[in-house]
N, C-alpha and C positions, 0 to 999 in steps of 0.2 A: 956327881956334879950337882951343885945346888944352883937355884936361879938367883945368883948374886949379881952385883953390879956389872961385873965383867961378862958374865954369861948373858945378861940382858943386852948389853951393848953389842955383843957378837950376834945374838939372836935378831935384834932389830936391823943390824947391818945386812944380815942375810936376807931378811924380808925386803928391805929397800932394793937390794941388788936384783930381786926377782920382780920388782915392779909394784910393791906395796908402798905407796907414798903418802896415802891419806893420814894426816897427823892424828886424827881421832882414832882411827883403826890401829895405828902403831901404838898409841898410848894404851888402848884396851888390851893389846897383845903383850905389852910390857907388864901390865897390871895382873894379868891372869897367868899363873904359873902352870905351864903345860905339864910339868912334872907331877902335879896333883892328879892328872888324868891318865898317867902311864904307870902301870903296876908291874912288879916282878922283874923278870929277866931283862926287859928292854928299858927299865927306868933310867939307866945311865945314858940312854940315847934320846932322852926327852927333848933336848934342846937342839937336836940336829934337824935339818930341813928334809925330813923323810917321813913317809907314812909308816906306822908301826902296828903290829897285830894287837888286837884286844880280844876280849871274850866273845863267844857266840860266832866265831869265824869272821868277825868284822875287823875294821881297821880304824885307827885315828888318822885323819888326813894330815898330809904334810903342812906345816905352818904357813908356807907361802901360798898354798891353795886356799887355806882358810882365810888368809888375809885378802887375797884377790877376790874371793867370793863375797866377803863382807864388804869390801870396798865397792864392788859392783852394785850392791844393794842400796848404797847411799842412804843409810838409815838416819832418821831424825829423832830427836829426844822424845817426841810424843808418839812415836810409831809403835804399833802392835805387830809383832813378828811371829810367823809360824815357821818352825823348822821341822822338816820331815827327815827322820834318821838321826836320833839322839846320839847313838854310838857311845863314845866315852863321856860325852857332855861338854867337850872342850869348845866346840863351835858355839853351842848355846851360851856358854859362859862369856865368850867374847861378845856375842850379841847383847847380852844382859848389860854390858857396860855402855851401850850406845842407844838402846831402845827403852821405851817405857815398860813394855811387858813382852816376855818371850814365852810362847807355847811350843813345846817340843814333844814329838811323837816318835816312838820306836816300836817295832813289832816284837822285840825281845824283852821280856819282863826283867831278866837279869840285868841287862844294860841300863834300863830305866831305874831300877832299884839302886844300882851302884852309882849312877850319875846323880841321883837325888842325894845320896850320902855326901858326895863331893860338893854339891851345891850348898848343902847345909853347913858343911865344914868351912866353906869359903864365905858363908853368910850372903849368898846370892838369892835375895828374897823375891826378885821379880821374874823368876823362871817357874813355870808349871810344866811338869813332865808327865806324860801319859803313855801307857801301853795301849797301842791301837794300830790298826792297819792304816799306815800313812798315805796310801794311794787315794784314800777318800778324804784326806785332810781332817779338819775339825769344824764341821758345819755349825756346831753349837756356838762356837766362838767367832765365826766369820761375820763380817769380812775383815781381811787383814791388809795392813799397809804394805807389808813386805812378806814374801815367802821364799824360803831357801830349801832346796832339796839336795841332800847329800848322798843320793844314790841315783844311778843312771836310768832314765826312762827312754823308750823308743821315740816318744813324743812328749812334749810338756803335758802332764796329766790334766784332762778336762775338769775333773772335780776341783782341782787346786786352782786352775785359772778362774773358775766360777767364784772362788772364795777371795779373790783379789779385788780390792777397792779400785775404783776409777782413779788413775794416777799412781796406782800401786805397781810394785816391781817384783818379779819373781826371777830368781837365779837357779838354773837347773842344768845338770849334765844330761845331754841328749845323745843317744846312739846305741848301737848294739853292744852288749856287755863284753863281747870278746873282740871288738874292733875299736878303732879310735872313736872316742866320744868328744863332743865339743861342749864347752860351757856356754850356755845361752842365757841372755838377759831378755825377759819378756816384760814390756810395759803395757799396762792396760790403759787405753785412752777412751775418750768419749765415743770414738767411732770404731774401736776394735783393738787389735793387739799389734804391737810393734816388736820385732825380734832383732836382737844384736848378737852376733857370734863373737865370743870373747877370746877363747883359746882352747887348744886340745887338752883334755884331761883323762883320767882313768878312775872310775869309781865302781864299787860293787853295784849290781843291778837292783832296781827298785822292785821288791817282791811283794805280791799281795798276800794277805792273811797274816796270822800271828805266828811268831817263832815258837819252837818247842820248849824254850826255857824262858 
């Protein structure tokens, strides 16, 4: 199945039915072909609203969750965004359509290498991908307007909160890896941090250190 006009229409309809209503987010998701990020056996399921396995024991999130997380960030065209957990690169590609600059970090070298190849093929020039321990963020590039974490932590990680600008937003799944997690939006204000609970989700755990590949 290719990402033709009919497939796009069905894809966007499925996103809307799950609560992704922001026009800019829907346009970005229509523009970025998820099929470019799904290889091999599962490629014919690229446009279904389901998570799919990728290399290094990771997954590409289901499109509706990508859309809802992106929508919760409320990204502006001047924003600098940090993503923790590059995975396939799909989420970073969506972010690249909305933000000025996207920095994405993953602990698996193979995933970063493969994501870079897709970014190059799609000519997404405003994404910089690093192999690094994402739990520490990217202090050299901080502060960030927006931070998105695509792995679950028991609490919003302190080093990442410290790299968020005042007025900045972080979206992160919080909870034990084997139990229900909740998507949390954290807003940094002049006086502290405000927390909003958005919805139940399920993500792989945020792991410290680098992967073996």
